[in-house]
N, C-alpha and C positions, 0 to 999 in steps of 0.2 A: 671651056673646061675650067672648073674652079680648082684652086690649089690653096693649101695652107702651107706657108713657108716662112723662112726667116730672111729678112732683108740684109744687105751688106752692113747696115748700121745696127743690126741686132734686134730690130723690131720683128715681132711675130705677127703675120698678117694673113688675111684671106683675100683672094683676088681672082678675077676672071682673067685668064691669060690672053695675050694678043694672038689673034688668029693669023695664019692657019697653023701655027706651030704647036699650040696646046701646052700641056704641062707635064708630059712624059719625058722629063730630062733633068739633069742636074741643075740647070739654069733655065728660067722662063722669064719672058717679058710681060709686064702688065702696066697699065696706065696708072700713074701715081695718084690721080684723082679718084680711082676706083678701089684703092686699098682700104680694107677694113681691119681694125685691130682684132687679133685673135687671142683668146686666153691661153695661158701656159698650161700644159698638161698637168693633171693632178699628181701630186707626189704621194697621195694616200694609197696604200696598196689595196687592190680589189680582192674581195673574198674569192677563194677558189671556186670554180664551177661545180655545180652539184653533179654527183656521179649517178644519182638515181633520178629517173624521169618521174615527174609528179603530174598526175592528171586528176581532174575532178572525178568524184565517184560517178560511175555510170557512163563515162566517156569511152568511146571505142577507138582502137588504133588498128588501122589496116596494114601498116607497114611492119615488116618483120624486123626484129632487133638486129643490130649489126653483129 
């Protein structure tokens, strides 16, 4: 199981957790040799999601709208 987490010294990393415990916990174990640097999340706000569905002309939709 891969996790993206922050180490005790403040580094943000991606790692594969030690088995059999996985990464569904507040703390996870991973081999230091397998840590990869992870980028910080963007602080740029994302545009709001579109409220109207856009489909190419002539496309069909078989699902009923919610």
